[in-house]
GUVODO-241629 format. One record per residue: x, y, z of N, C-alpha, C in turn; residue in three letters. Coordinates in steps of 0.1 Angstrom, whole numbers, padded with zeros to 4 digits, always signed. Example, Ala and Ser with C-alpha at 12.3 -4.5 7.8 and 13.67 -1.06 7.14 Angstrom:
<atoms>
+0132-0057+0078+0123-0045+0078+0132-0033+0078Ala+0128-0022+0071+0137-0011+0071+0129+0000+0079Ser
</atoms>
This chain:
<atoms>
+0009-0012+0000+0000+0000+0000+0009+0012+0000Met+0005+0022-0008+0013+0034-0008+0010+0043+0004Arg+0020+0051+0008+0018+0060+0020+0006+0070+0018Pro+0005+0075+0005-0006+0084+0003-0019+0078+0006Ala-0021+0066+0001-0034+0059+0004-0036+0057+0018Ser-0026+0054+0026-0028+0052+0040-0031+0065+0047Leu-0026+0075+0043-0029+0088+0049-0044+0092+0047Ser-0048+0089+0035-0062+0091+0032-0071+0083+0041Ala-0067+0070+0044-0075+0062+0053-0076+0068+0067Cys-0065+0073+0071-0064+0079+0085-0074+0090+0086Val-0073+0099+0076-0082+0111+0076-0097+0106+0076Val-0100+0097+0067-0114+0092+0067-0118+0086+0080Leu-0110+0078+0086-0113+0072+0099-0116+0082+0109Leu-0108+0093+0110-0110+0103+0120-0123+0111+0117Phe-0126+0114+0105-0138+0121+0102-0150+0113+0105Leu-0150+0100+0101-0162+0092+0103-0164+0089+0118Ser-0153+0088+0126-0154+0084+0140-0158+0095+0149Gly-0153+0107+0146-0156+0118+0156-0160+0131+0150Cys-0157+0133+0137-0160+0146+0132-0175+0149+0129Gly-0183+0138+0129-0197+0140+0126-0206+0142+0138Ser-0200+0141+0150-0208+0143+0162-0204+0156+0169Lys-0214+0163+0174-0212+0176+0181-0206+0173+0194Ala-0197+0181+0199-0191+0179+0212-0201+0181+0223Pro-0201+0173+0234-0210+0174+0245-0202+0177+0257Val-0207+0186+0266-0200+0189+0278-0200+0177+0287Lys-0188+0174+0293-0187+0162+0301-0176+0164+0311Ser-0174+0154+0320-0163+0155+0329-0150+0154+0321Ala-0139+0160+0328-0126+0160+0321-0122+0145+0319Ala-0116+0143+0307-0111+0130+0303-0096+0130+0303Gln-0090+0118+0307-0075+0118+0307-0070+0119+0292Pro-0060+0127+0291-0055+0130+0277-0048+0118+0272Ala-0050+0116+0259-0043+0105+0252-0030+0111+0246Val-0020+0104+0249-0007+0109+0244-0007+0109+0229Ala+0000+0119+0223+0001+0120+0208+0008+0108+0203Pro+0006+0104+0191+0012+0092+0185+0027+0094+0185Pro+0034+0084+0190+0049+0085+0190+0055+0084+0176Pro+0066+0089+0174+0073+0088+0161+0079+0074+0160Ala+0075+0067+0150+0079+0053+0148+0089+0053+0137Val+0101+0049+0140+0111+0048+0130+0108+0036+0121Pro+0113+0037+0109+0110+0025+0100+0102+0030+0088Gly+0095+0020+0083+0087+0023+0071+0075+0032+0074Thr+0070+0038+0064+0058+0047+0066+0046+0039+0069Ser+0045+0026+0065+0034+0018+0069+0033+0016+0084Val+0044+0013+0090+0044+0011+0105+0040+0024+0112Glu+0045+0035+0107+0041+0048+0113+0026+0051+0112Ala+0021+0048+0100+0006+0050+0098-0002+0041+0107Leu+0002+0028+0108-0005+0019+0117-0005+0024+0131Gln+0006+0029+0136+0006+0034+0149-0003+0046+0151Thr-0004+0055+0140-0012+0067+0141-0027+0062+0140Glu-0030+0052+0133-0044+0047+0132-0048+0042+0146Ile-0039+0035+0153-0042+0030+0166-0045+0041+0176Lys-0037+0052+0175-0039+0063+0184-0053+0070+0181Trp-0056+0071+0168-0068+0078+0164-0080+0070+0169Leu-0079+0056+0168-0090+0048+0173-0092+0050+0188Arg-0082+0051+0196-0083+0054+0210-0089+0067+0212Glu-0086+0077+0204-0091+0090+0206-0106+0091+0203Arg-0110+0083+0192-0124+0083+0189-0132+0076+0200Val-0127+0065+0205-0134+0059+0216-0135+0068+0228Ala-0125+0076+0231-0125+0085+0242-0136+0096+0240Gln-0137+0101+0228-0147+0111+0224-0161+0105+0225Leu-0163+0093+0221-0176+0087+0222-0180+0085+0236Glu-0171+0081+0245-0174+0079+0259-0178+0093+0265Gln-0171+0103+0261-0174+0117+0266-0188+0121+0263Ala-0193+0116+0252-0206+0121+0247-0217+0113+0254Gln-0214+0103+0261-0225+0095+0268-0230+0103+0280Gln-0243+0104+0283-0249+0112+0294-0244+0106+0307Pro-0241+0114+0316-0236+0110+0329-0247+0107+0339Ala-0254+0096+0335-0266+0092+0343-0264+0080+0351Asn-0252+0076+0354-0249+0065+0363-0253+0068+0377Arg-0258+0059+0385-0262+0062+0399-0249+0065+0407Pro-0251+0074+0417-0240+0077+0426-0239+0066+0437Leu-0227+0064+0442-0225+0054+0453-0235+0058+0465Pro-0241+0048+0471-0250+0050+0482-0244+0055+0495Ser-0231+0053+0496-0224+0057+0509-0218+0071+0509Asp-0222+0079+0499-0217+0093+0499-0222+0100+0511Ile-0213+0108+0518-0217+0115+0530-0227+0126+0526Pro-0235+0130+0536-0246+0140+0534-0240+0153+0529Asp-0228+0157+0535-0222+0170+0530-0219+0170+0515Asp-0213+0159+0511-0210+0158+0497-0222+0157+0488Thr-0232+0150+0493-0245+0149+0485-0252+0162+0484Leu-0252+0170+0495-0258+0183+0495-0251+0193+0485Ile-0237+0191+0485-0230+0200+0475-0234+0196+0461Ser-0237+0184+0458-0241+0180+0445-0254+0186+0441Phe-0263+0188+0451-0276+0194+0449-0275+0208+0443Leu-0264+0215+0447-0262+0229+0443-0252+0229+0431His-0250+0218+0425-0241+0218+0413-0249+0223+0401Ser-0241+0228+0392-0248+0233+0379-0250+0222+0369Gly-0246+0210+0373-0248+0199+0364-0262+0192+0367Asp-0271+0193+0357-0285+0188+0360-0285+0173+0362Asn-0276+0165+0355-0276+0151+0357-0271+0147+0370Glu-0261+0154+0375-0255+0152+0388-0265+0155+0399Leu-0273+0166+0397-0283+0170+0406-0294+0159+0407Gln-0298+0154+0396-0309+0144+0396-0304+0131+0403Arg-0291+0127+0400-0286+0115+0407-0285+0117+0422Ala-0281+0130+0426-0280+0133+0440-0294+0132+0447Ala-0305+0137+0440-0318+0137+0445-0323+0123+0448Val-0320+0114+0439-0324+0100+0441-0319+0095+0454Ile-0307+0098+0458-0302+0094+0471-0308+0102+0483Leu-0310+0115+0481-0315+0124+0491-0329+0119+0495Val-0337+0115+0485-0351+0111+0488-0351+0099+0498Arg-0341+0091+0497-0340+0079+0505-0335+0082+0519Lys-0330+0094+0522-0325+0097+0535-0334+0107+0542Arg-0336+0104+0555-0346+0111+0563-0340+0122+0571Ser-0327+0124+0569-0320+0134+0578-0326+0148+0576Ser-0328+0156+0586-0333+0170+0585-0324+0178+0576Pro-0311+0176+0576-0301+0184+0568-0304+0182+0553Arg-0307+0169+0549-0310+0167+0535-0323+0173+0531Cys-0333+0172+0539-0346+0178+0536-0345+0194+0535Arg-0337+0200+0544-0335+0214+0544-0328+0218+0531Gln-0319+0210+0527-0311+0213+0515-0320+0213+0503Ala-0330+0203+0502-0340+0203+0491-0349+0215+0492Leu-0353+0219+0504-0362+0231+0506-0355+0243+0501Ile-0342+0244+0504-0334+0256+0500-0332+0257+0485Ala-0330+0245+0479-0329+0244+0464-0342+0248+0458Leu-0353+0243+0463-0366+0245+0456-0371+0260+0458Ala-0367+0266+0469-0371+0279+0473-0363+0291+0468Ser-0351+0288+0462-0342+0298+0458-0347+0305+0445Ala-0351+0318+0446-0357+0324+0434-0346+0327+0423Pro-0333+0327+0427-0323+0331+0418-0318+0318+0410Asp-0323+0307+0414-0319+0295+0407-0327+0293+0394Arg-0320+0286+0385-0327+0282+0372-0339+0273+0375Asp-0349+0274+0366-0361+0266+0369-0358+0252+0369Trp-0350+0247+0360-0347+0233+0359-0340+0228+0372Asn-0332+0236+0378-0326+0232+0391-0336+0232+0402Gln-0345+0242+0402-0355+0243+0413-0365+0231+0411Arg-0368+0227+0399-0377+0217+0397-0372+0204+0403Tyr-0359+0202+0403-0353+0190+0410-0358+0189+0424Val-0356+0200+0431-0360+0201+0445-0375+0200+0447Gly-0383+0207+0439-0398+0206+0440-0403+0192+0438Leu-0397+0185+0428-0402+0172+0425-0399+0162+0436Asp-0387+0164+0442-0383+0155+0453-0392+0157+0465Ala-0398+0169+0467-0406+0172+0479-0421+0170+0477Leu-0425+0167+0465-0439+0167+0461-0448+0158+0470Ala-0443+0147+0475-0451+0138+0483-0447+0139+0498Glu-0439+0148+0502-0435+0150+0516-0445+0158+0523Val-0449+0154+0535-0460+0160+0543-0455+0166+0556Arg-0442+0168+0558-0437+0174+0571-0441+0188+0572Thr-0442+0194+0584-0446+0208+0586-0438+0218+0578Pro-0424+0216+0578-0416+0226+0572-0418+0225+0556Glu-0421+0214+0551-0423+0213+0536-0437+0219+0533Val-0447+0217+0541-0460+0223+0539-0459+0238+0539Ile-0451+0243+0549-0449+0258+0550-0442+0263+0538Glu-0433+0255+0532-0426+0259+0520-0436+0260+0508Met-0445+0250+0507-0454+0251+0496-0463+0263+0497Trp-0468+0266+0509-0476+0278+0511-0469+0291+0508Leu-0456+0292+0511-0448+0304+0507-0446+0305+0492Lys-0445+0293+0486-0442+0293+0471-0454+0297+0463Leu-0466+0298+0469-0478+0303+0462-0476+0317+0458Leu-0466+0324+0464-0464+0338+0461-0451+0340+0453Arg-0445+0329+0448-0433+0330+0441-0435+0337+0428Asp-0425+0345+0423-0427+0352+0410-0427+0342+0398Pro-0422+0330+0400-0421+0320+0389-0434+0313+0387Asn-0441+0314+0376-0454+0308+0374-0453+0293+0376Glu-0443+0287+0371-0441+0272+0371-0440+0267+0386Asn-0434+0275+0394-0433+0272+0408-0446+0272+0415Val-0454+0283+0412-0468+0284+0418-0476+0273+0413Val-0475+0269+0401-0482+0257+0395-0480+0245+0403His-0467+0242+0405-0463+0230+0413-0468+0231+0427Arg-0467+0243+0433-0472+0244+0447-0487+0242+0448Ala-0495+0246+0438-0509+0244+0438-0512+0229+0437Gly-0505+0222+0429-0508+0207+0427-0504+0200+0440Phe-0493+0204+0446-0488+0198+0459-0498+0200+0470Ala-0503+0212+0471-0513+0215+0482-0526+0208+0479Leu-0530+0208+0466-0543+0200+0463-0542+0186+0467Gly-0530+0180+0466-0529+0166+0470-0531+0164+0485Gly-0529+0174+0493-0531+0173+0507-0546+0174+0511Met-0554+0180+0503-0569+0180+0505-0572+0186+0518Arg-0565+0197+0522-0567+0203+0535-0575+0216+0533Asn-0588+0218+0538-0595+0230+0536-0588+0242+0543Pro-0579+0240+0553-0572+0251+0559-0563+0258+0549Glu-0560+0252+0538-0551+0258+0529-0559+0268+0519His-0572+0267+0519-0580+0275+0510-0578+0290+0511Val-0577+0296+0523-0574+0310+0524-0561+0314+0517Pro-0551+0306+0519-0538+0308+0513-0539+0308+0498His-0547+0298+0493-0548+0297+0478-0556+0309+0472Leu-0566+0314+0480-0574+0325+0475-0566+0338+0476Leu-0557+0339+0486-0548+0351+0487-0539+0351+0475Asp-0533+0340+0472-0524+0339+0461-0531+0342+0448Ala-0544+0338+0447-0552+0341+0435-0553+0356+0433Trp-0557+0362+0444-0559+0377+0443-0546+0384+0440Ala-0534+0379+0445-0522+0385+0442-0518+0384+0427Gln-0520+0372+0422-0518+0369+0408-0526+0378+0399Ile-0539+0380+0403-0548+0388+0395-0543+0403+0395Lys-0539+0408+0406-0534+0422+0407-0521+0424+0400Ser-0513+0413+0400-0499+0415+0394-0499+0415+0379Arg-0508+0407+0373-0508+0407+0358-0521+0402+0353Asp-0530+0412+0350-0543+0408+0344-0543+0406+0329Thr-0532+0410+0323-0532+0409+0308-0530+0394+0304Ala-0521+0387+0310-0518+0374+0306-0526+0363+0314Thr-0532+0368+0325-0540+0359+0334-0532+0347+0339His-0518+0348+0338-0509+0339+0344-0515+0324+0344Asn-0515+0319+0332-0521+0306+0330-0516+0295+0339Ser-0502+0293+0340-0497+0282+0348-0500+0284+0363Ser-0498+0297+0368-0501+0299+0382-0516+0296+0385Ser-0525+0301+0377-0539+0300+0379-0543+0285+0379Arg-0538+0278+0369-0542+0264+0368-0538+0256+0380Thr-0526+0259+0386-0522+0252+0398-0531+0255+0410Gly-0535+0267+0411-0544+0271+0422-0558+0265+0420Ile-0563+0266+0408-0576+0260+0405-0576+0245+0407Leu-0566+0238+0404-0565+0224+0406-0566+0221+0421Asn-0559+0229+0429-0560+0227+0444-0574+0229+0449Ala-0581+0240+0445-0594+0243+0449-0604+0232+0444Leu-0602+0226+0433-0610+0216+0427-0609+0203+0436Thr-0597+0199+0439-0595+0187+0446-0600+0188+0461Val-0597+0200+0466-0602+0202+0480-0618+0203+0480Ile-0624+0208+0470-0638+0209+0468-0645+0219+0478Gly-0638+0229+0481-0643+0239+0490-0651+0250+0482Asp-0664+0252+0486-0672+0262+0478-0666+0276+0478Pro-0657+0279+0488-0651+0293+0488-0643+0295+0475Arg-0640+0285+0467-0633+0287+0455-0642+0290+0443Gly-0655+0291+0445-0664+0294+0434-0661+0307+0427Leu-0660+0318+0434-0657+0331+0427-0645+0330+0418Pro-0634+0323+0423-0622+0322+0415-0625+0314+0402Ala-0632+0303+0404-0635+0295+0392-0643+0302+0382Ala-0654+0310+0386-0662+0318+0377-0654+0328+0370Leu-0645+0335+0378-0636+0345+0372-0627+0339+0361Glu-0622+0327+0364-0613+0320+0354-0620+0317+0341Ala-0633+0316+0341-0640+0314+0328-0638+0325+0318Leu-0634+0337+0323-0631+0348+0314-0617+0349+0309Gln-0609+0339+0313-0595+0339+0309-0593+0338+0294Ser-0583+0344+0288-0580+0342+0274-0573+0329+0271Pro-0569+0322+0282-0562+0309+0280-0572+0297+0280His-0573+0289+0270-0582+0278+0270-0579+0268+0282Pro-0566+0267+0285-0562+0257+0295-0568+0262+0309Asn-0567+0275+0312-0572+0280+0324-0588+0278+0325Thr-0594+0281+0313-0609+0279+0313-0613+0264+0316Arg-0605+0255+0310-0607+0241+0312-0606+0237+0327Ala-0596+0243+0334-0595+0240+0348-0606+0246+0356Phe-0611+0258+0351-0622+0264+0358-0635+0256+0357Ala-0637+0250+0345-0649+0241+0343-0648+0229+0352Ile-0636+0223+0353-0634+0212+0362-0637+0215+0376Ser-0633+0227+0380-0636+0232+0394-0651+0233+0396Ala-0658+0240+0387-0672+0242+0388-0680+0228+0388Leu-0675+0219+0380-0681+0206+0380-0680+0199+0394Arg-0668+0201+0400-0666+0195+0414-0675+0202+0424Ala-0678+0215+0423-0686+0222+0432-0701+0219+0431Phe-0706+0217+0418-0720+0213+0416-0729+0224+0422Arg-0727+0236+0420-0735+0246+0426-0745+0251+0415Asp-0758+0251+0418-0768+0254+0408-0767+0269+0403Glu-0761+0277+0412-0760+0292+0409-0751+0294+0397Ser-0742+0284+0395-0732+0286+0384-0737+0282+0371Thr-0748+0275+0370-0753+0269+0357-0755+0280+0346Val-0761+0292+0349-0762+0301+0338-0749+0305+0332Pro-0739+0308+0340-0725+0311+0335-0719+0300+0327Ala-0721+0288+0332-0716+0276+0325-0723+0274+0311Val-0736+0276+0311-0743+0274+0298-0739+0285+0288Leu-0737+0297+0293-0732+0308+0284-0718+0304+0279Gln-0710+0299+0287-0696+0294+0282-0698+0283+0272His-0707+0274+0274-0709+0263+0265-0713+0268+0251Leu-0721+0278+0250-0725+0284+0237-0712+0291+0231Val-0704+0297+0239-0692+0304+0234-0682+0294+0228Ala-0682+0282+0233-0672+0272+0229-0676+0264+0217Leu-0689+0265+0212-0693+0258+0201-0685+0262+0188Glu-0681+0252+0181-0673+0254+0169-0658+0254+0172Gly-0654+0255+0184-0639+0255+0187-0633+0241+0186Ser-0622+0240+0180-0615+0227+0179-0603+0226+0188Ser-0600+0236+0196-0589+0236+0205-0592+0225+0215Val-0582+0217+0218-0583+0205+0226-0589+0209+0240Ser-0584+0220+0246-0589+0224+0260-0603+0228+0259Asp-0607+0235+0248-0621+0238+0247-0630+0226+0245Asp-0625+0216+0237-0633+0204+0236-0635+0197+0249Val-0624+0197+0257-0625+0191+0270-0635+0198+0279Asn-0635+0212+0278-0644+0220+0286-0659+0216+0282Ser-0661+0215+0269-0675+0212+0264-0679+0198+0270Arg-0671+0189+0269-0674+0175+0275-0677+0176+0290Asn-0668+0184+0297-0670+0185+0311-0683+0192+0315Asn-0687+0202+0307-0700+0209+0310-0711+0200+0308Ile-0711+0192+0297-0722+0182+0295-0723+0172+0306Val-0711+0167+0311-0712+0157+0322-0717+0164+0335Glu-0712+0176+0337-0716+0184+0349-0732+0185+0350Met-0738+0190+0338-0752+0192+0338-0760+0179+0340Leu-0754+0168+0334-0761+0155+0335-0760+0150+0349Ala-0749+0152+0356-0747+0147+0370-0756+0155+0379Glu-0758+0168+0376-0767+0176+0384-0782+0174+0380Met-0785+0168+0369-0798+0166+0364-0805+0180+0362Gly-0797+0190+0358-0803+0203+0356-0810+0204+0343Asp-0823+0207+0343-0831+0208+0331-0828+0219+0322Lys-0821+0229+0327-0817+0240+0319-0807+0236+0308Arg-0802+0225+0309-0792+0220+0299-0799+0213+0287Gly-0812+0210+0288-0818+0202+0278-0818+0208+0264Ala-0822+0221+0262-0821+0227+0249-0807+0227+0243Pro-0797+0228+0251-0783+0228+0246-0780+0213+0242His-0784+0204+0250-0782+0190+0246-0788+0186+0233Phe-0801+0190+0232-0808+0187+0219-0801+0193+0207Ile-0796+0205+0208-0789+0212+0197-0776+0205+0194Arg-0769+0201+0205-0755+0194+0203-0756+0180+0198Leu-0768+0175+0197-0769+0161+0191-0765+0161+0177Leu-0765+0173+0170-0760+0174+0156-0746+0178+0155Arg-0738+0177+0166-0724+0181+0165-0716+0171+0157Thr-0705+0175+0152-0697+0166+0144-0687+0159+0153Ser-0687+0163+0166-0678+0156+0176-0685+0143+0180Asp-0679+0132+0175-0685+0119+0177-0686+0115+0192Asn-0675+0118+0200-0676+0115+0214-0687+0123+0221Tyr-0687+0136+0218-0697+0144+0225-0711+0140+0221Leu-0714+0136+0208-0727+0132+0204-0731+0119+0211Arg-0721+0110+0212-0724+0097+0219-0727+0099+0234Asp-0720+0108+0240-0723+0111+0254-0737+0117+0256Arg-0740+0126+0248-0753+0133+0249-0764+0123+0246Ile-0762+0113+0237-0772+0103+0234-0775+0095+0246Thr-0765+0093+0255-0768+0086+0267-0773+0095+0278Leu-0769+0107+0278-0772+0116+0290-0785+0124+0288Leu-0790+0126+0276-0801+0134+0273-0813+0132+0282Leu-0817+0119+0284-0829+0117+0293-0827+0123+0307Pro-0815+0124+0312-0813+0129+0326-0817+0144+0327Arg-0817+0151+0316-0819+0166+0317-0833+0170+0311Val-0840+0160+0306-0853+0164+0300-0865+0162+0309Cys-0874+0171+0308-0887+0170+0316-0898+0172+0307Gly-0911+0171+0312-0923+0173+0304-0923+0187+0296Pro-0916+0197+0302-0916+0210+0295-0908+0210+0282Glu-0900+0199+0280-0891+0198+0268-0898+0190+0257His-0910+0185+0259-0916+0176+0249-0917+0184+0236Ile-0922+0196+0235-0923+0203+0222-0909+0204+0215Pro-0899+0207+0223-0885+0208+0217-0881+0194+0211Ala-0883+0184+0219-0880+0170+0214-0888+0167+0202Leu-0901+0170+0202-0909+0167+0190-0904+0175+0178Gln-0900+0187+0179-0895+0195+0168-0882+0189+0163Glu-0873+0184+0172-0861+0178+0168-0863+0165+0160Ala-0873+0158+0165-0876+0145+0157-0881+0148+0143Leu-0890+0159+0142-0895+0162+0129-0883+0167+0120Arg-0874+0174+0125-0862+0178+0117-0855+0165+0112Val-0853+0156+0121-0845+0144+0117-0853+0136+0106Glu-0866+0135+0108-0874+0127+0099-0875+0134+0085Cys-0875+0147+0086-0876+0155+0073-0863+0154+0065Ala-0852+0150+0072-0839+0148+0065-0839+0137+0055Gly-0848+0127+0057-0849+0116+0048-0838+0106+0049Gly-0830+0106+0060-0819+0096+0060-0819+0089+0073Ser-0831+0084+0077-0832+0077+0090-0825+0064+0091Leu-0819+0059+0080-0811+0047+0080-0797+0050+0082Thr-0793+0062+0082-0779+0066+0084-0776+0065+0099Glu-0764+0060+0103-0760+0056+0116-0762+0067+0126Ala-0756+0079+0123-0756+0090+0132-0770+0095+0134Asn-0778+0095+0123-0792+0100+0124-0799+0091+0133Thr-0797+0078+0132-0804+0068+0141-0800+0070+0156Gln-0788+0074+0158-0783+0076+0172-0791+0088+0177Lys-0792+0099+0169-0799+0111+0174-0814+0108+0177Arg-0820+0101+0167-0834+0098+0169-0836+0089+0182Val-0828+0079+0184-0829+0071+0195-0828+0079+0208Leu-0818+0088+0208-0816+0097+0220-0829+0105+0223Ala-0835+0110+0212-0847+0118+0214-0859+0110+0219Leu-0860+0097+0213-0871+0088+0217-0869+0085+0232Val-0857+0082+0236-0855+0078+0251-0858+0090+0260Arg-0854+0102+0255-0857+0113+0263-0872+0116+0265Ala-0880+0113+0254-0894+0114+0255-0900+0104+0265Leu-0894+0092+0264-0899+0081+0273-0896+0085+0288Gly-0885+0092+0290-0882+0096+0304-0891+0106+0310Ala-0899+0113+0301-0908+0123+0307-0920+0116+0313Thr-0924+0104+0309-0935+0096+0314-0948+0104+0313Ala-0950+0111+0302-0963+0118+0300-0970+0113+0287Lys-0983+0113+0287-0990+0109+0275-0987+0117+0263Pro-0984+0130+0265-0980+0139+0254-0968+0133+0246Ala-0959+0127+0254-0947+0121+0248-0951+0109+0240Ala-0961+0101+0245-0966+0090+0237-0972+0094+0224Gly-0979+0105+0223-0985+0110+0210-0973+0113+0201Arg-0962+0119+0206-0951+0122+0197-0945+0109+0192Val-0944+0099+0200-0938+0087+0195-0946+0080+0185Leu-0959+0081+0186-0968+0075+0176-0967+0083+0163Ile-0965+0096+0164-0963+0104+0152-0950+0100+0145Glu-0940+0096+0153-0927+0091+0148-0929+0078+0140Leu-0938+0069+0145-0940+0057+0139-0946+0059+0125Leu-0954+0069+0123-0960+0071+0110-0949+0076+0100Gln-0939+0083+0105-0928+0088+0096-0917+0078+0095Ala-0916+0070+0105-0905+0060+0105-0911+0046+0110Cys-0918+0039+0102-0925+0027+0106-0917+0015+0108Pro-0904+0016+0106-0895+0004+0108-0882+0008+0113Ser-0874-0002+0117-0860+0000+0122-0859+0002+0137Gly-0847+0004+0142-0844+0005+0156-0852+0017+0163Pro-0853+0029+0156-0860+0040+0163-0875+0036+0165Pro-0881+0029+0155-0895+0025+0156-0897+0015+0167Ala-0888+0005+0168-0888-0005+0178-0886+0001+0192Gln-0877+0010+0193-0875+0017+0206-0888+0025+0211Glu-0894+0032+0201-0906+0040+0204-0917+0031+0209Ala-0919+0020+0202-0930+0010+0206-0928+0004+0219Val-0915+0001+0222-0912-0004+0235-0915+0005+0247Ala-0915+0018+0244-0918+0028+0254-0933+0032+0255Leu-0940+0028+0245-0954+0033+0245-0963+0027+0256Leu-0961+0015+0261-0970+0010+0272-0970+0019+0284Pro-0959+0025+0287-0958+0034+0299-0963+0048+0297Gln-0966+0051+0284-0970+0065+0280-0985+0066+0276Leu-0990+0054+0271-1003+0055+0264-1015+0055+0274Cys-1025+0062+0270-1038+0062+0278-1049+0058+0268Thr-1061+0058+0272-1073+0054+0264-1074+0064+0252Met-1070+0077+0255-1072+0087+0245-1063+0085+0232Glu-1053+0076+0234-1044+0074+0223-1047+0061+0215Leu-1059+0055+0218-1062+0042+0211-1063+0044+0196Thr-1070+0055+0192-1071+0057+0177-1058+0058+0170Asn-1049+0066+0177-1035+0067+0171-1028+0054+0170Glu-1030+0046+0181-1023+0033+0181-1029+0024+0169Leu-1042+0024+0167-1048+0016+0157-1042+0021+0143Val-1041+0034+0141-1036+0039+0128-1021+0035+0127Ala-1014+0036+0137-0999+0032+0136-0998+0017+0133Ala-1007+0009+0139-1006-0006+0136-1009-0008+0121His-1019-0001+0116-1023-0003+0102-1011+0000+0092Lys-1003+0010+0095-0992+0014+0086-0979+0009+0089Phe-0978+0001+0100-0965-0005+0104-0960-0015+0094Ala-0948-0013+0089-0943-0022+0079-0933-0032+0085Ser-0928-0029+0097-0919-0037+0104-0927-0048+0112Asp-0924-0061+0110-0931-0071+0116-0930-0070+0131Ala-0918-0067+0136-0916-0066+0151-0924-0054+0157Ala-0924-0043+0149-0932-0031+0154-0947-0035+0154Val-0951-0041+0143-0965-0044+0142-0970-0054+0153Arg-0961-0063+0156-0964-0073+0167-0965-0066+0181Gly-0956-0057+0183-0956-0050+0196-0968-0041+0197Met-0972-0034+0186-0984-0026+0187-0997-0035+0189Leu-0997-0046+0183-1008-0056+0185-1009-0060+0199Glu-0998-0062+0205-0998-0066+0220-1003-0055+0228Lys-0999-0043+0225-1004-0031+0233-1020-0030+0231Ile-1024-0032+0219-1039-0031+0217-1047-0042+0224Leu-1041-0054+0225-1048-0065+0231-1047-0064+0246Arg-1036-0061+0252-1035-0061+0266-1027-0050+0272Ser-1029-0038+0267-1022-0026+0271-1026-0023+0285Gly-1019-0013+0291-1021-0009+0305-1034-0001+0307Pro-1042+0000+0296-1055+0007+0297-1066-0001+0290Tyr-1078+0000+0294-1089-0009+0289-1092-0005+0274Pro-1093-0015+0266-1096-0013+0252-1111-0014+0250Val-1118-0004+0246-1132-0004+0244-1136-0013+0233Glu-1148-0019+0234-1152-0028+0224-1153-0022+0210Tyr-1158-0010+0209-1160-0004+0196-1146-0001+0189Asp-1137+0003+0197-1124+0006+0192-1116-0007+0188Glu-1118-0017+0196-1112-0030+0193-1118-0036+0180Ala-1131-0035+0179-1138-0040+0167-1132-0032+0155Lys-1130-0020+0156-1125-0012+0145-1111-0016+0142Arg-1103-0019+0152-1089-0024+0149-1090-0038+0142Ala-1100-0046+0145-1101-0059+0139-1104-0057+0124Phe-1113-0048+0121-1117-0045+0107-1106-0039+0099Lys-1096-0033+0106-1085-0027+0099-1073-0037+0097Met-1076-0049+0102-1065-0059+0099-1059-0066+0111Gly-1063-0062+0123-1058-0069+0135-1063-0083+0136Leu-1055-0093+0136-1060-0107+0136-1069-0110+0148Pro-1079-0118+0146-1088-0122+0156-1082-0134+0164Ala-1082-0134+0177-1078-0145+0185-1089-0148+0195Val-1091-0161+0196-1102-0166+0204-1101-0161+0219Glu-1112-0155+0224-1112-0150+0237-1109-0135+0238Gly-1104-0129+0227-1101-0115+0227-1114-0107+0226Asp-1114-0095+0232-1127-0087+0231-1129-0081+0217Pro-1120-0083+0208-1123-0078+0194-1132-0086+0186Ile-1136-0098+0191-1145-0107+0184-1159-0099+0184His-1165-0099+0172-1178-0093+0171-1188-0102+0178Glu-1197-0095+0185-1207-0102+0193-1218-0106+0184Lys
</atoms>
């Protein structure tokens, strides 16, 4: 091999081994001695240089590995505490793992000092905050209460979550004081991180003193803050908040922001859990939403918020669905079934008349079968004529059979004249039934 070719190989080896990787800050590495001068042929000299370059590449690759090896467990407290104040994040995290396992007051105080130092970088403070998140000693609780007034939003956020986990109503005044301070300090940005931490604590504690803060947060420009506010109001379940919540629901319609979507879902669940009838018109309207999850939830929850006063609205919604001419489409059927079940939940004869009207427009399929199944608990004698007409036009064998059963042995007496009329319209005669002509 010619010397020129060997030199090219050396250069290529060096470039491919270490030139393509960016240098990474690491602990000092022992220097590798430069390649010694080798007397003799140029081939021997180049082989020695190649060996040295390989060692150098290996050293550089080792230097680029993250320093995430665990520290020895027998490190003294003083040394461990000094690592907590190191500027090396990896070394800090390794030290925290050991400090968490030690119950000495000195180690805990060192973590409190690290978490509370306002001049520290957020990443360094986070190490201390994270280590103390589950600690419930008096000095740590006092630290969290003080950190509610920290100028760093992320610190206040962490403090709120930590205090919420304690579920102590005695902390509510501190949380509300911090809320007022944040509001006066910066009303333009509404301090999203700070506010969400405090709202989370008020939600988990479930103290009604947090209601004004949650209602105020509904006006925040940050979707995330508004979502936390809705979660808080859902936890409080206070009827006085329903008008504001419904107004917010209307404002959220059409938004595809994930936090707004979560807020919509939470409002629907909140109203259903409360059984608040004021939500019924909004539920009926949202049945036509393009959000599949929300539509499916409303399909299940609609009967919980509907009362007799909503029968006209439910009837109109059914007419709109029937007028669309696509009752075999899956989503349309889901909407119709939800409306039918809501009518059944009212337990009023007026709802029975609406369901019979539906049978004339939709004489077959799951909606018709669901409607007929609900009729026995809704029908009275006054609806006999409508039942007879529905039986005449029913094209679904199952629907026709269920209507026949209602006419024969419904929860109301079938008058002879009406039964005879039903027989003449095609109702089969059965021995012993009152529809036999005398």
